[in-house]
C-alpha positions as CSV (number, residue, x, y, z in Angstrom):
1,X,-89.9,6.1,12.5
2,X,-87.0,7.5,14.4
3,X,-87.0,10.6,12.2
4,X,-90.7,11.4,13.0
5,X,-90.0,10.8,16.7
6,X,-87.2,13.3,16.5
7,X,-89.4,16.0,15.0
8,X,-92.0,15.3,17.7
9,X,-89.5,15.9,20.5
10,X,-88.1,19.0,18.8
11,X,-91.7,20.3,18.5
12,X,-92.4,19.6,22.2
13,X,-89.1,21.2,23.3
14,X,-89.8,24.2,21.1
15,X,-93.3,24.6,22.6
16,X,-91.9,24.3,26.2
17,X,-89.3,27.0,25.5
18,X,-91.1,29.5,23.3
19,X,-94.7,29.5,24.7
20,X,-93.7,31.0,28.1
21,X,-91.4,33.5,26.3
22,X,-94.3,34.5,24.0
23,X,-96.6,34.8,27.0
24,X,-94.2,37.1,28.7
25,X,-93.7,39.3,25.7
26,X,-97.4,39.4,25.0
27,X,-98.0,41.1,28.4
28,X,-95.5,43.8,27.8
29,X,-96.9,47.1,26.5
30,X,-94.2,48.8,24.4
31,X,-94.5,52.3,23.2
32,X,-91.9,53.9,20.9
33,X,-92.2,57.1,22.7
34,X,-90.3,55.7,25.7
35,X,-87.5,54.6,23.4
36,X,-87.3,58.1,21.8
37,X,-87.2,59.7,25.3
38,X,-84.4,57.4,26.3
39,X,-82.3,58.2,23.2
40,X,-82.9,61.9,23.6
41,X,-81.8,62.1,27.2
42,X,-78.1,63.1,27.4
43,X,-77.7,61.4,30.8
44,X,-78.8,58.0,29.4
45,X,-76.5,58.4,26.3
46,X,-73.6,59.3,28.5
47,X,-74.3,56.4,30.8
48,X,-74.4,54.0,27.8
49,X,-71.2,55.5,26.4
50,X,-69.3,55.1,29.7
51,X,-70.6,51.5,30.1
52,X,-69.3,50.5,26.6
53,X,-66.0,52.4,27.2
54,X,-65.4,50.7,30.5
55,X,-66.2,47.3,29.0
56,X,-63.8,47.9,26.1
57,X,-61.0,49.1,28.3
58,X,-61.4,46.3,30.8
59,X,-61.2,43.7,28.1
60,X,-58.3,45.4,26.4
61,X,-56.3,45.6,29.7
62,X,-57.0,41.9,30.6
63,X,-56.0,40.8,27.1
64,X,-52.7,42.8,27.2
65,X,-51.9,41.4,30.7
66,X,-52.7,37.8,29.7
67,X,-50.7,37.7,26.5
68,X,-47.2,37.3,28.1
69,X,-48.5,34.6,30.4
70,X,-50.1,32.7,27.6
71,X,-47.0,32.9,25.4
72,X,-44.8,31.7,28.2
73,X,-47.1,28.9,29.1
74,X,-47.3,27.8,25.5
75,X,-43.5,27.8,25.1
76,X,-42.8,25.7,28.2
77,X,-45.5,23.0,28.1
78,X,-43.3,20.3,29.6
79,X,-42.7,21.9,33.0
80,X,-44.8,20.7,36.0
81,X,-45.7,24.2,37.2
82,X,-47.1,25.1,33.8
83,X,-49.3,22.1,33.6
84,X,-50.6,22.9,37.1
85,X,-51.4,26.5,36.1
86,X,-53.2,25.4,33.0
87,X,-55.3,22.9,34.9
88,X,-56.1,25.4,37.6
89,X,-57.2,28.0,35.0
90,X,-60.0,25.6,34.1
91,X,-61.6,25.9,37.5
92,X,-62.9,29.4,36.7
93,X,-65.3,27.7,34.2
94,X,-66.3,24.8,36.5
95,X,-66.5,26.3,39.9
96,X,-69.5,28.7,39.3
97,X,-71.7,26.0,38.1
98,X,-70.7,23.8,41.0
99,X,-71.6,26.6,43.5
100,X,-74.9,27.1,41.8
101,X,-75.8,23.4,42.1
102,X,-74.8,23.4,45.8
103,X,-76.9,26.4,46.5
104,X,-79.9,24.9,44.8
105,X,-79.7,21.6,46.7
106,X,-79.0,23.4,50.0
107,X,-75.7,22.1,51.2
């Protein structure tokens, strides 16, 4: 009984998620000519190249800068300042969602 109920809820959730997406994509008129024009344009290719290059260099620099700090925090786990820094680094994951909730409820 529980197994059939599970499949029913998964079906309903799938319909709620995929029907609006299908409706949106059904209204889009796609022509391959636009894609070929985009690929043949040197400006667009240069723009995509610079975007990927900037993203790669940004991630490389941030990883290189973060490695010494990560190693030092790993080697000295017992100190109070390291525990404080590790706990503060978790706020970068929590704080954006809290701000979004506050903006939605209007505080």
